[in-house]
C-alpha positions as CSV (number, residue, x, y, z in Angstrom):
1,M,36.5,-3.8,-47.0
2,N,34.6,-4.5,-43.9
3,V,36.8,-3.7,-40.8
4,L,36.0,-4.4,-37.0
5,V,37.7,-1.8,-34.7
6,I,37.8,-2.7,-31.1
7,G,38.5,0.0,-28.6
8,A,36.8,2.5,-31.3
9,T,35.8,4.9,-28.5
10,G,39.4,5.4,-27.0
11,N,41.9,7.9,-28.1
12,I,43.8,5.3,-30.6
13,G,40.8,3.4,-31.7
14,R,38.9,6.6,-32.5
15,V,41.9,7.6,-34.9
16,A,42.1,4.3,-36.4
17,A,38.5,3.7,-37.1
18,S,38.1,7.2,-38.7
19,A,41.5,6.8,-41.0
20,L,40.2,3.7,-42.2
21,E,36.6,4.9,-43.3
22,E,38.5,7.6,-45.1
23,Q,40.0,5.0,-46.9
24,G,36.7,4.1,-47.9
25,H,36.4,1.0,-45.7
26,E,33.0,-0.2,-43.8
27,V,34.1,0.3,-40.2
28,V,32.2,-1.7,-37.2
29,R,33.1,0.4,-34.0
30,A,33.0,-1.9,-31.0
31,S,34.1,-1.0,-27.3
32,R,32.9,-1.7,-23.9
33,S,30.4,1.1,-24.0
34,S,29.3,0.3,-27.9
35,D,26.9,-1.5,-29.7
36,P,28.0,-4.0,-30.5
37,S,29.8,-4.3,-27.3
38,V,32.9,-6.3,-26.3
39,D,34.9,-6.6,-23.1
40,L,38.7,-8.0,-23.8
41,A,38.8,-9.2,-20.2
42,D,35.8,-11.8,-21.1
43,T,36.5,-14.5,-23.7
44,A,33.0,-14.9,-23.8
45,S,32.3,-11.4,-24.8
46,I,34.9,-11.7,-27.4
47,A,33.2,-14.7,-29.0
48,A,29.8,-13.1,-28.9
49,L,31.2,-10.3,-30.8
50,F,32.4,-12.1,-33.6
51,A,29.4,-14.9,-33.8
52,S,27.4,-11.4,-34.2
53,L,29.0,-10.1,-37.2
54,D,29.0,-10.9,-40.8
55,A,32.1,-12.1,-42.9
56,L,35.2,-9.6,-42.1
57,D,38.2,-8.7,-44.3
58,A,40.2,-6.9,-41.1
59,V,40.3,-6.7,-37.5
60,V,42.0,-3.8,-35.5
61,V,42.4,-4.2,-31.5
62,A,43.1,-0.8,-29.9
63,A,42.5,-1.4,-26.5
64,G,43.9,-2.3,-23.2
65,E,44.4,-1.0,-19.7
66,V,47.5,-1.5,-17.7
67,P,48.6,-0.4,-14.1
68,F,51.2,2.3,-13.7
69,K,53.3,2.1,-10.6
70,P,56.7,2.0,-9.2
71,V,58.3,-1.7,-9.9
72,T,58.9,-2.0,-6.2
73,E,55.1,-1.9,-5.8
74,L,54.0,-4.1,-8.4
75,T,52.2,-7.1,-7.5
76,R,51.7,-10.3,-9.2
77,E,48.2,-9.3,-9.4
78,D,49.2,-6.1,-11.2
79,Y,51.2,-7.8,-13.7
80,A,48.3,-10.4,-14.1
81,D,45.7,-7.2,-14.8
82,A,48.2,-5.7,-17.2
83,F,48.2,-8.9,-19.2
84,A,44.6,-9.8,-18.6
85,V,43.4,-7.4,-21.0
86,K,46.0,-5.6,-22.7
87,T,47.9,-9.0,-23.9
88,F,45.3,-11.9,-23.4
89,G,42.5,-10.1,-24.6
90,Q,44.1,-9.3,-27.8
91,L,45.7,-12.2,-28.3
92,D,42.2,-13.8,-28.0
93,V,41.0,-11.5,-30.4
94,V,43.7,-13.1,-33.2
95,R,42.4,-16.6,-32.1
96,H,38.8,-15.6,-32.9
97,A,39.6,-13.4,-35.8
98,F,41.6,-16.2,-37.6
99,E,38.4,-18.3,-37.5
100,H,36.1,-15.5,-39.0
101,L,38.1,-13.5,-41.6
102,R,37.8,-13.6,-44.9
103,D,41.1,-15.6,-46.8
104,G,43.8,-12.6,-47.2
105,G,42.2,-10.7,-44.4
106,S,44.4,-8.7,-41.8
107,V,44.6,-8.4,-37.9
108,T,46.3,-5.6,-36.5
109,L,47.0,-5.2,-32.6
110,T,48.3,-2.3,-30.7
111,S,51.1,-1.9,-28.4
112,G,53.1,1.2,-27.4
113,V,56.8,2.9,-27.3
114,L,56.9,1.4,-23.6
115,S,58.2,-1.7,-25.2
116,R,61.5,0.0,-26.6
117,E,61.5,2.9,-24.3
118,P,61.5,3.2,-20.5
119,I,59.5,5.9,-18.6
120,A,58.7,5.6,-14.5
121,T,56.4,3.3,-13.3
122,A,55.7,1.4,-16.6
123,S,57.3,-1.9,-16.0
124,A,53.9,-3.7,-16.2
125,A,53.0,-1.9,-19.5
126,A,56.2,-2.5,-20.9
127,A,56.1,-6.4,-20.1
128,A,52.4,-6.3,-21.6
129,N,53.4,-4.3,-24.8
130,G,56.7,-6.4,-25.4
131,A,54.7,-9.8,-25.3
132,I,52.3,-8.4,-27.7
133,E,55.0,-7.5,-30.3
134,S,57.1,-10.8,-29.8
135,F,53.5,-13.0,-30.1
136,V,53.0,-11.1,-33.4
137,T,56.9,-11.8,-34.7
138,T,56.2,-15.6,-34.3
139,A,52.1,-16.2,-34.8
140,A,52.3,-14.1,-38.3
141,T,54.5,-16.9,-39.7
142,E,51.5,-19.5,-38.7
143,A,48.4,-17.5,-39.3
144,P,46.0,-19.5,-41.9
145,R,44.5,-18.8,-45.3
146,G,46.9,-15.5,-46.2
147,I,45.8,-13.6,-43.3
148,R,48.4,-11.1,-42.1
149,L,49.2,-10.1,-38.6
150,N,50.9,-7.2,-37.7
151,V,50.8,-4.6,-34.6
152,V,51.1,-0.6,-34.6
153,S,53.2,0.8,-31.6
154,P,53.0,4.3,-31.5
155,D,54.4,7.0,-28.9
156,V,52.7,9.2,-26.7
157,L,49.6,10.8,-28.3
158,E,49.5,14.6,-29.2
159,N,45.5,14.0,-28.2
160,S,46.4,13.1,-24.8
161,P,47.8,15.9,-23.5
162,H,47.4,14.6,-19.7
163,H,49.8,11.9,-20.4
164,Q,53.0,14.1,-22.1
165,A,54.6,15.1,-18.8
166,T,55.4,11.5,-18.1
167,F,57.0,10.8,-21.3
168,P,60.1,13.4,-20.9
169,G,61.4,14.4,-24.1
170,H,59.3,12.1,-26.3
171,R,57.7,13.9,-29.4
172,P,54.0,13.5,-29.3
173,V,52.5,11.8,-32.4
174,S,49.4,13.1,-34.1
175,D,46.4,11.9,-35.2
176,E,47.4,11.7,-38.8
177,E,50.5,9.5,-38.1
178,V,48.8,7.1,-36.0
179,G,46.0,6.9,-38.3
180,R,48.3,6.2,-41.4
181,A,50.1,3.4,-39.7
182,F,46.8,1.5,-39.0
183,V,46.1,2.2,-42.9
184,R,49.2,0.6,-43.5
185,A,48.9,-2.5,-41.4
186,V,45.4,-3.0,-42.8
187,D,46.1,-2.0,-46.5
188,G,49.4,-3.1,-47.1
189,V,51.4,-6.2,-47.7
190,G,53.7,-6.6,-44.6
191,T,53.2,-9.4,-42.0
192,G,54.8,-10.2,-38.7
193,R,55.7,-6.4,-38.3
194,T,55.7,-3.8,-35.5
195,I,55.0,-0.5,-37.2
196,I,56.5,2.2,-35.1
197,V,54.8,5.6,-34.9
């Protein structure tokens, strides 16, 4: 299968792309700093990426930044920033993917543990992640041409030790666990699912 992985230079995207390649898939890796490039904050950039590619069987999105601040310091602009890339960017990819994927393809988004487990300063991230998961639950029922839509929701990563102190008591998840979740989303038969890692 031909699989597009957006955010392939990040810790999650790199793992997803490698795991899919190990399954024999042809992977196109895209990010803001790669060729092809894409900026999820720019809908024209997303459209241009899809227009530049041949037919795809699957799309994975593992990109998105959010501000971390105490809830009493978060502004409307902070929430807008969190949703602009993490949420709206991924939802925009879904719209374009539905138009470009082959029949029976799949789209996999990425949320995270903060949609279900609180940590300090993560309210904006929690809101963005929760919105993605709720969207997938409903949008999967309307996906055209047999296209499946899922989301992978990992806990803090072993490969990101600089973040682990902010997730007290959490068990960091391995690259292998994260990779398997993306393979399950792409190669499995489920749809409308949040795959928790």
